[in-house]
C-alpha positions in Angstrom: 8.8 -48.8 56.3 5.0 -48.7 55.7 2.5 -51.5 56.6 0.7 -53.5 53.9 -2.6 -52.2 55.3 -1.4 -48.6 54.7 -0.5 -49.4 51.1 -3.7 -51.2 50.4 -5.8 -48.4 51.9 -4.1 -45.8 49.7 -4.6 -48.0 46.6 -8.3 -48.3 47.5 -8.6 -44.6 48.3 -6.9 -43.3 45.1 -9.0 -45.4 42.6 -12.0 -43.1 42.5 -9.7 -40.1 42.0 -7.6 -41.5 39.1 -9.8 -39.9 36.3 -9.2 -36.5 37.9 -5.4 -37.1 38.2 -4.5 -38.8 34.9 -5.6 -38.8 31.3 -8.5 -41.3 30.7 -6.7 -44.2 29.1 -3.9 -44.0 31.7 -6.3 -43.7 34.6 -8.2 -46.8 33.3 -4.9 -48.7 33.0 -3.7 -47.8 36.5 -7.2 -48.6 37.9 -7.2 -52.0 36.2 -3.7 -52.8 37.6 -4.7 -51.7 41.1 -8.0 -53.7 40.9 -6.1 -56.8 39.9 -3.6 -56.4 42.7 -6.3 -55.7 45.3 -8.4 -58.7 44.2 -5.5 -61.0 44.9 -5.6 -60.1 48.6 -2.5 -57.9 48.7 -1.3 -58.4 52.2 2.0 -59.9 51.3 5.1 -57.7 50.7 5.4 -58.6 47.0 1.8 -57.5 46.3 2.2 -54.2 48.2 5.5 -53.6 46.5 3.7 -54.0 43.1 1.0 -51.5 44.3 3.7 -49.0 45.2 5.4 -49.6 41.8 2.1 -48.9 39.9 1.5 -45.7 41.9 5.1 -44.6 41.4 4.9 -44.7 37.6 3.1 -41.3 37.3 4.0 -38.0 38.9 0.6 -37.2 40.3 0.0 -40.7 41.7 3.5 -40.8 43.1 2.9 -37.4 44.8 -0.5 -38.8 46.2 1.4 -41.8 47.6 3.9 -39.5 49.3 1.4 -37.1 50.7 -0.7 -40.1 52.1 2.2 -42.0 53.6 4.5 -39.2 54.8 2.1 -36.4 55.6 -1.1 -38.4 56.3 -3.0 -35.9 54.1 -6.7 -36.8 53.6 -7.8 -37.6 50.0 -9.8 -34.5 49.3 -7.0 -32.3 50.6 -4.5 -34.2 48.3 -6.7 -33.7 45.3 -6.9 -30.0 46.0 -3.1 -29.8 46.5 -2.4 -31.6 43.3 -4.8 -29.3 41.3 -3.0 -26.2 42.5 -0.3 -24.4 40.5 3.1 -23.9 42.1 3.2 -20.3 43.2 5.7 -17.9 41.7 8.7 -17.0 43.8 7.8 -14.6 46.5 4.0 -15.4 46.1 2.4 -16.9 49.1 -1.1 -17.5 47.7 -1.6 -20.7 45.7 -3.8 -20.4 42.6 -6.4 -23.1 41.8 -5.7 -24.9 38.5 -8.0 -23.9 35.7 -10.8 -26.4 35.2 -11.7 -27.6 31.7 -14.7 -29.7 30.6 -16.0 -31.3 27.5 -18.5 -28.9 25.8 -21.0 -31.7 25.1 -23.8 -31.2 27.7 -24.1 -34.8 28.9 -20.3 -35.5 29.1 -18.6 -35.6 32.4 -15.0 -35.6 31.2 -12.9 -32.9 32.8 -9.2 -31.8 33.0 -7.2 -29.5 35.1 -4.3 -27.4 33.6 -1.2 -27.7 35.8 1.1 -25.8 33.5 0.5 -23.0 31.0 2.9 -24.9 28.6 0.5 -27.9 28.4 -1.9 -27.8 25.4 -5.5 -28.3 26.2 -6.5 -31.8 25.3 -9.5 -33.1 23.4 -12.3 -35.1 25.0 -11.4 -38.8 24.7 -15.1 -39.6 24.1 -16.3 -36.9 21.7 -13.0 -35.8 20.2 -13.7 -32.1 20.8 -11.4 -29.6 22.4 -12.0 -29.1 26.2 -13.2 -25.6 27.1 -12.5 -23.7 30.3 -15.2 -24.1 32.9 -16.8 -20.8 33.7 -18.0 -22.0 37.1 -14.6 -21.1 38.6 -13.6 -24.5 40.0 
């Protein structure tokens, strides 16, 4: 069993990374749920159970929770792990996920491709197709 403090710390730690883990509307929804739970002083088991429930709804936040609690992985390392493709059988070198950005110069929206079967999304702000970042993130 994990302490309430551990759960609260993970909820606080993941919030700035939500836009990099989830699509914008979902990231905003999860952030709002976490903000509400954290503002209630979530030291009681029902509140921490609700935090775990919110983070368990999505694959990447669920994996973040697991890596934080079970492997004590730091946030930046978790983000890098979650942005990495699963290697092919027999391959021992992970490949960084391709980074896509909105082509509008002042826009900071970004997306990471985790599977070649996923279609590149459109920027939720400018409604234009994301383009591959040539900087090699």
